[in-house]
N, CA and C atoms as a LAMMPS dump frame, in Angstrom:
ITEM: TIMESTEP
0
ITEM: NUMBER OF ATOMS
354
ITEM: BOX BOUNDS ff ff ff
-5.0000000000000000e+02 5.0000000000000000e+02
-5.0000000000000000e+02 5.0000000000000000e+02
-5.0000000000000000e+02 5.0000000000000000e+02
ITEM: ATOMS id mol type element x y z
1 1 1 N -345.226 -346.942 -158.381
2 1 2 C -344.857 -348.277 -158.764
3 1 3 C -345.578 -349.299 -157.894
4 2 1 N -345.244 -349.331 -156.649
5 2 2 C -345.883 -350.273 -155.743
6 2 3 C -347.02 -349.586 -155.02
7 3 1 N -348.125 -350.25 -154.974
8 3 2 C -349.237 -349.701 -154.227
9 3 3 C -349.326 -350.353 -152.848
10 4 1 N -348.217 -350.936 -152.371
11 4 2 C -348.208 -351.597 -151.071
12 4 3 C -347.776 -350.603 -150.008
13 5 1 N -348.202 -350.865 -148.788
14 5 2 C -347.909 -350.003 -147.667
15 5 3 C -346.467 -350.181 -147.234
16 6 1 N -345.816 -349.076 -146.914
17 6 2 C -344.457 -349.156 -146.406
18 6 3 C -344.475 -349.101 -144.889
19 7 1 N -343.586 -349.886 -144.262
20 7 2 C -343.474 -349.862 -142.806
21 7 3 C -342.443 -348.826 -142.399
22 8 1 N -342.184 -348.713 -141.102
23 8 2 C -341.264 -347.706 -140.597
24 8 3 C -339.836 -347.905 -141.094
25 9 1 N -339.42 -349.139 -141.286
26 9 2 C -338.044 -349.38 -141.718
27 9 3 C -337.882 -349.403 -143.237
28 10 1 N -338.932 -349.131 -143.961
29 10 2 C -338.836 -348.994 -145.405
30 10 3 C -339.219 -350.224 -146.19
31 11 1 N -339.501 -351.338 -145.543
32 11 2 C -339.907 -352.537 -146.278
33 11 3 C -341.415 -352.52 -146.475
34 12 1 N -341.843 -353.258 -147.44
35 12 2 C -343.283 -353.296 -147.687
36 12 3 C -343.914 -354.405 -146.875
37 13 1 N -345.191 -354.278 -146.567
38 13 2 C -345.909 -355.265 -145.776
39 13 3 C -345.988 -356.588 -146.536
40 14 1 N -346.254 -356.536 -147.815
41 14 2 C -346.383 -357.755 -148.617
42 14 3 C -345.062 -358.508 -148.683
43 15 1 N -343.949 -357.795 -148.799
44 15 2 C -342.642 -358.439 -148.855
45 15 3 C -342.323 -359.129 -147.535
46 16 1 N -342.672 -358.477 -146.431
47 16 2 C -342.418 -359.07 -145.118
48 16 3 C -343.238 -360.326 -144.926
49 17 1 N -344.517 -360.294 -145.266
50 17 2 C -345.365 -361.473 -145.131
51 17 3 C -344.897 -362.591 -146.052
52 18 1 N -344.478 -362.254 -147.238
53 18 2 C -343.986 -363.259 -148.178
54 18 3 C -342.731 -363.941 -147.671
55 19 1 N -341.817 -363.178 -147.106
56 19 2 C -340.587 -363.735 -146.565
57 19 3 C -340.886 -364.666 -145.405
58 20 1 N -341.793 -364.259 -144.536
59 20 2 C -342.17 -365.097 -143.402
60 20 3 C -342.774 -366.409 -143.878
61 21 1 N -343.637 -366.346 -144.873
62 21 2 C -344.273 -367.555 -145.387
63 21 3 C -343.247 -368.492 -146.023
64 22 1 N -342.285 -367.92 -146.728
65 22 2 C -341.245 -368.735 -147.354
66 22 3 C -340.393 -369.415 -146.283
67 23 1 N -340.011 -368.663 -145.258
68 23 2 C -339.2 -369.232 -144.184
69 23 3 C -339.994 -370.298 -143.441
70 24 1 N -341.254 -370.022 -143.145
71 24 2 C -342.097 -370.988 -142.434
72 24 3 C -342.272 -372.259 -143.258
73 25 1 N -342.479 -372.12 -144.545
74 25 2 C -342.655 -373.283 -145.413
75 25 3 C -341.376 -374.119 -145.459
76 26 1 N -340.223 -373.452 -145.611
77 26 2 C -338.955 -374.193 -145.653
78 26 3 C -338.67 -374.877 -144.323
79 27 1 N -338.991 -374.21 -143.21
80 27 2 C -338.804 -374.798 -141.898
81 27 3 C -339.702 -376.024 -141.744
82 28 1 N -340.943 -375.907 -142.191
83 28 2 C -341.877 -377.022 -142.081
84 28 3 C -341.4 -378.209 -142.925
85 29 1 N -340.921 -377.975 -144.128
86 29 2 C -340.425 -379.043 -145.005
87 29 3 C -339.206 -379.709 -144.378
88 30 1 N -338.281 -378.907 -143.835
89 30 2 C -337.087 -379.468 -143.204
90 30 3 C -337.459 -380.287 -141.97
91 31 1 N -338.379 -379.778 -141.168
92 31 2 C -338.832 -380.507 -139.982
93 31 3 C -339.495 -381.811 -140.374
94 32 1 N -340.327 -381.776 -141.388
95 32 2 C -341.014 -382.976 -141.847
96 32 3 C -340.014 -384.023 -142.345
97 33 1 N -338.994 -383.591 -143.077
98 33 2 C -337.984 -384.535 -143.59
99 33 3 C -337.183 -385.157 -142.451
100 34 1 N -336.825 -384.345 -141.452
101 34 2 C -336.078 -384.875 -140.313
102 34 3 C -336.933 -385.882 -139.547
103 35 1 N -338.196 -385.545 -139.28
104 35 2 C -339.08 -386.466 -138.573
105 35 3 C -339.317 -387.751 -139.363
106 36 1 N -339.409 -387.633 -140.682
107 36 2 C -339.581 -388.81 -141.53
108 36 3 C -338.359 -389.716 -141.439
109 37 1 N -337.182 -389.125 -141.466
110 37 2 C -335.942 -389.899 -141.368
111 37 3 C -335.823 -390.58 -139.998
112 38 1 N -336.148 -389.839 -138.924
113 38 2 C -336.097 -390.407 -137.577
114 38 3 C -337.078 -391.561 -137.449
115 39 1 N -338.268 -391.406 -138.005
116 39 2 C -339.264 -392.473 -137.973
117 39 3 C -338.765 -393.715 -138.704
118 40 1 N -338.108 -393.53 -139.849
119 40 2 C -337.556 -394.665 -140.587
120 40 3 C -336.484 -395.391 -139.773
121 41 1 N -335.619 -394.632 -139.101
122 41 2 C -334.557 -395.231 -138.29
123 41 3 C -335.152 -396.007 -137.124
124 42 1 N -336.13 -395.399 -136.431
125 42 2 C -336.763 -396.065 -135.286
126 42 3 C -337.489 -397.329 -135.743
127 43 1 N -338.119 -397.275 -136.902
128 43 2 C -338.82 -398.445 -137.423
129 43 3 C -337.851 -399.59 -137.703
130 44 1 N -336.701 -399.278 -138.293
131 44 2 C -335.696 -400.31 -138.566
132 44 3 C -335.124 -400.872 -137.265
133 45 1 N -334.857 -399.998 -136.289
134 45 2 C -334.331 -400.45 -135.007
135 45 3 C -335.357 -401.302 -134.268
136 46 1 N -336.621 -400.903 -134.328
137 46 2 C -337.664 -401.68 -133.649
138 46 3 C -337.792 -403.071 -134.259
139 47 1 N -337.613 -403.172 -135.564
140 47 2 C -337.672 -404.487 -136.218
141 47 3 C -336.557 -405.389 -135.695
142 48 1 N -335.371 -404.837 -135.487
143 48 2 C -334.26 -405.622 -134.942
144 48 3 C -334.558 -406.03 -133.505
145 49 1 N -335.085 -405.097 -132.706
146 49 2 C -335.398 -405.403 -131.305
147 49 3 C -336.469 -406.483 -131.23
148 50 1 N -337.472 -406.405 -132.11
149 50 2 C -338.521 -407.424 -132.126
150 50 3 C -337.96 -408.787 -132.543
151 51 1 N -337.107 -408.783 -133.556
152 51 2 C -336.534 -410.037 -134.054
153 51 3 C -335.627 -410.678 -133.009
154 52 1 N -334.85 -409.86 -132.307
155 52 2 C -333.91 -410.35 -131.296
156 52 3 C -334.445 -410.095 -129.888
157 53 1 N -335.729 -410.277 -129.699
158 53 2 C -336.364 -409.983 -128.415
159 53 3 C -335.784 -410.781 -127.257
160 54 1 N -335.406 -412.036 -127.522
161 54 2 C -334.815 -412.862 -126.46
162 54 3 C -333.496 -412.266 -125.973
163 55 1 N -332.701 -411.788 -126.9
164 55 2 C -331.416 -411.193 -126.532
165 55 3 C -331.617 -409.935 -125.692
166 56 1 N -332.497 -409.038 -126.145
167 56 2 C -332.719 -407.792 -125.417
168 56 3 C -333.413 -408.041 -124.08
169 57 1 N -334.358 -408.961 -124.054
170 57 2 C -335.018 -409.298 -122.789
171 57 3 C -334.046 -409.91 -121.799
172 58 1 N -333.203 -410.817 -122.283
173 58 2 C -332.193 -411.425 -121.417
174 58 3 C -331.2 -410.413 -120.895
175 59 1 N -330.787 -409.488 -121.76
176 59 2 C -329.86 -408.44 -121.321
177 59 3 C -330.502 -407.571 -120.251
178 60 1 N -331.785 -407.258 -120.421
179 60 2 C -332.488 -406.439 -119.441
180 60 3 C -332.556 -407.158 -118.093
181 61 1 N -332.938 -408.434 -118.118
182 61 2 C -333.037 -409.195 -116.87
183 61 3 C -331.661 -409.345 -116.22
184 62 1 N -330.642 -409.601 -117.025
185 62 2 C -329.285 -409.719 -116.499
186 62 3 C -328.823 -408.416 -115.859
187 63 1 N -329.095 -407.29 -116.51
188 63 2 C -328.675 -406.006 -115.949
189 63 3 C -329.408 -405.681 -114.66
190 64 1 N -330.692 -405.965 -114.629
191 64 2 C -331.437 -405.721 -113.394
192 64 3 C -330.87 -406.586 -112.274
193 65 1 N -330.548 -407.828 -112.584
194 65 2 C -329.942 -408.698 -111.579
195 65 3 C -328.549 -408.242 -111.179
196 66 1 N -327.759 -407.807 -112.151
197 66 2 C -326.4 -407.352 -111.858
198 66 3 C -326.4 -406.06 -111.054
199 67 1 N -327.397 -405.222 -111.294
200 67 2 C -327.462 -403.954 -110.554
201 67 3 C -328.172 -404.115 -109.217
202 68 1 N -328.656 -405.317 -108.905
203 68 2 C -329.214 -405.656 -107.605
204 68 3 C -330.335 -404.706 -107.187
205 69 1 N -331.547 -405.138 -107.395
206 69 2 C -332.723 -404.305 -107.207
207 69 3 C -333.012 -403.999 -105.736
208 70 1 N -332.336 -404.638 -104.791
209 70 2 C -332.593 -404.387 -103.376
210 70 3 C -332.255 -402.955 -102.998
211 71 1 N -332.884 -402.485 -101.938
212 71 2 C -332.562 -401.155 -101.446
213 71 3 C -331.312 -401.23 -100.587
214 72 1 N -330.742 -400.102 -100.274
215 72 2 C -329.522 -400.066 -99.473
216 72 3 C -329.816 -400.046 -97.987
217 73 1 N -330.698 -400.911 -97.507
218 73 2 C -331.123 -400.858 -96.109
219 73 3 C -330.061 -401.373 -95.143
220 74 1 N -329.012 -402.001 -95.637
221 74 2 C -327.981 -402.527 -94.761
222 74 3 C -326.841 -401.532 -94.548
223 75 1 N -326.99 -400.331 -95.056
224 75 2 C -325.949 -399.328 -94.929
225 75 3 C -326.279 -398.382 -93.78
226 76 1 N -325.241 -397.777 -93.204
227 76 2 C -325.48 -396.867 -92.094
228 76 3 C -325.757 -395.438 -92.556
229 77 1 N -325.78 -395.195 -93.849
230 77 2 C -326.106 -393.871 -94.37
231 77 3 C -324.909 -393.036 -94.748
232 78 1 N -323.713 -393.517 -94.518
233 78 2 C -322.514 -392.772 -94.849
234 78 3 C -322.135 -393.085 -96.288
235 79 1 N -322.428 -392.163 -97.194
236 79 2 C -322.171 -392.421 -98.615
237 79 3 C -320.699 -392.321 -98.97
238 80 1 N -319.889 -391.721 -98.114
239 80 2 C -318.478 -391.534 -98.426
240 80 3 C -317.669 -392.803 -98.194
241 81 1 N -318.16 -393.713 -97.379
242 81 2 C -317.402 -394.897 -97.001
243 81 3 C -318.07 -396.153 -97.551
244 82 1 N -317.443 -396.781 -98.502
245 82 2 C -317.997 -397.993 -99.109
246 82 3 C -318.057 -399.133 -98.094
247 83 1 N -317.105 -399.188 -97.19
248 83 2 C -317.031 -400.282 -96.227
249 83 3 C -318.039 -400.148 -95.095
250 84 1 N -318.794 -399.04 -95.058
251 84 2 C -319.79 -398.882 -94.005
252 84 3 C -321.02 -399.74 -94.274
253 85 1 N -321.108 -400.344 -95.457
254 85 2 C -322.236 -401.2 -95.806
255 85 3 C -321.836 -402.659 -95.636
256 86 1 N -322.712 -403.43 -95.004
257 86 2 C -322.439 -404.854 -94.898
258 86 3 C -322.82 -405.586 -96.175
259 87 1 N -323.867 -405.093 -96.887
260 87 2 C -324.264 -405.622 -98.19
261 87 3 C -324.515 -404.445 -99.124
262 88 1 N -323.474 -403.836 -99.658
263 88 2 C -323.694 -402.657 -100.507
264 88 3 C -324.445 -403.031 -101.782
265 89 1 N -325.32 -402.176 -102.218
266 89 2 C -326.084 -402.402 -103.444
267 89 3 C -325.882 -401.235 -104.383
268 90 1 N -326.179 -401.472 -105.652
269 90 2 C -326.024 -400.424 -106.647
270 90 3 C -326.945 -399.254 -106.36
271 91 1 N -328.153 -399.546 -105.893
272 91 2 C -329.111 -398.479 -105.656
273 91 3 C -328.699 -397.568 -104.501
274 92 1 N -327.762 -398.013 -103.688
275 92 2 C -327.269 -397.151 -102.621
276 92 3 C -326.361 -396.075 -103.179
277 93 1 N -325.621 -396.389 -104.227
278 93 2 C -324.633 -395.458 -104.771
279 93 3 C -325.088 -394.729 -106.03
280 94 1 N -326.054 -395.27 -106.76
281 94 2 C -326.529 -394.655 -107.996
282 94 3 C -328.038 -394.453 -107.921
283 95 1 N -328.503 -393.346 -108.486
284 95 2 C -329.951 -393.126 -108.506
285 95 3 C -330.567 -393.836 -109.718
286 96 1 N -331.88 -393.805 -109.794
287 96 2 C -332.594 -394.521 -110.847
288 96 3 C -332.25 -394.045 -112.248
289 97 1 N -331.999 -392.742 -112.417
290 97 2 C -331.668 -392.203 -113.739
291 97 3 C -330.351 -392.778 -114.249
292 98 1 N -329.365 -392.847 -113.386
293 98 2 C -328.072 -393.386 -113.81
294 98 3 C -328.183 -394.863 -114.192
295 99 1 N -328.962 -395.623 -113.448
296 99 2 C -329.152 -397.038 -113.774
297 99 3 C -329.921 -397.185 -115.084
298 100 1 N -330.935 -396.334 -115.297
299 100 2 C -331.683 -396.363 -116.565
300 100 3 C -330.757 -396.026 -117.736
301 101 1 N -329.845 -395.075 -117.558
302 101 2 C -328.896 -394.736 -118.623
303 101 3 C -327.953 -395.905 -118.92
304 102 1 N -327.561 -396.647 -117.901
305 102 2 C -326.722 -397.828 -118.119
306 102 3 C -327.474 -398.859 -118.955
307 103 1 N -328.725 -399.12 -118.583
308 103 2 C -329.518 -400.12 -119.303
309 103 3 C -329.762 -399.675 -120.741
310 104 1 N -330.11 -398.415 -120.953
311 104 2 C -330.327 -397.892 -122.307
312 104 3 C -329.03 -397.965 -123.112
313 105 1 N -327.91 -397.652 -122.475
314 105 2 C -326.618 -397.729 -123.158
315 105 3 C -326.294 -399.139 -123.617
316 106 1 N -326.563 -400.11 -122.77
317 106 2 C -326.324 -401.512 -123.15
318 106 3 C -327.245 -401.905 -124.3
319 107 1 N -328.509 -401.471 -124.26
320 107 2 C -329.431 -401.764 -125.364
321 107 3 C -328.921 -401.151 -126.668
322 108 1 N -328.41 -399.933 -126.613
323 108 2 C -327.905 -399.295 -127.834
324 108 3 C -326.661 -400.01 -128.364
325 109 1 N -325.816 -400.499 -127.463
326 109 2 C -324.639 -401.258 -127.907
327 109 3 C -325.069 -402.569 -128.564
328 110 1 N -326.031 -403.266 -127.943
329 110 2 C -326.546 -404.494 -128.552
330 110 3 C -327.168 -404.214 -129.92
331 111 1 N -327.908 -403.127 -130.02
332 111 2 C -328.527 -402.752 -131.288
333 111 3 C -327.466 -402.459 -132.337
334 112 1 N -326.406 -401.784 -131.938
335 112 2 C -325.309 -401.479 -132.861
336 112 3 C -324.664 -402.766 -133.372
337 113 1 N -324.432 -403.738 -132.468
338 113 2 C -323.854 -405.017 -132.905
339 113 3 C -324.791 -405.745 -133.858
340 114 1 N -326.068 -405.701 -133.596
341 114 2 C -327.036 -406.38 -134.476
342 114 3 C -327.1 -405.707 -135.842
343 115 1 N -327.039 -404.386 -135.874
344 115 2 C -327.03 -403.665 -137.165
345 115 3 C -325.776 -403.98 -137.952
346 116 1 N -324.646 -404.049 -137.247
347 116 2 C -323.377 -404.293 -137.908
348 116 3 C -323.327 -405.698 -138.49
349 117 1 N -323.985 -406.634 -137.823
350 117 2 C -323.977 -408.018 -138.276
351 117 3 C -324.816 -408.206 -139.543
352 118 1 N -325.882 -407.42 -139.675
353 118 2 C -326.751 -407.62 -140.849
354 118 3 C -326.449 -406.68 -141.985
């Protein structure tokens, strides 16, 4: 009946290659659709950020000012005691990643409010 080669587990080589190609094709189509959707969302969000650039720029400057860009040079190095600093700063207690997450979080909240309004 079949002139195809059988493998050790009893399946044919052509059937195995066909299944792989079908799975690969479906995976590629699904990946492409997800990336297309993500690109559409980012494009819409970028349009809002561009339109409301003053709001986002002001929020960024305000957050940088509120988080106080100075280093913690007035502290004695004891991280457990808040009162050991004469001028405590945010950068003494939080690293750059945590501050970046705060700023990104505020941007996402502003973006959510702008989307909800329109």
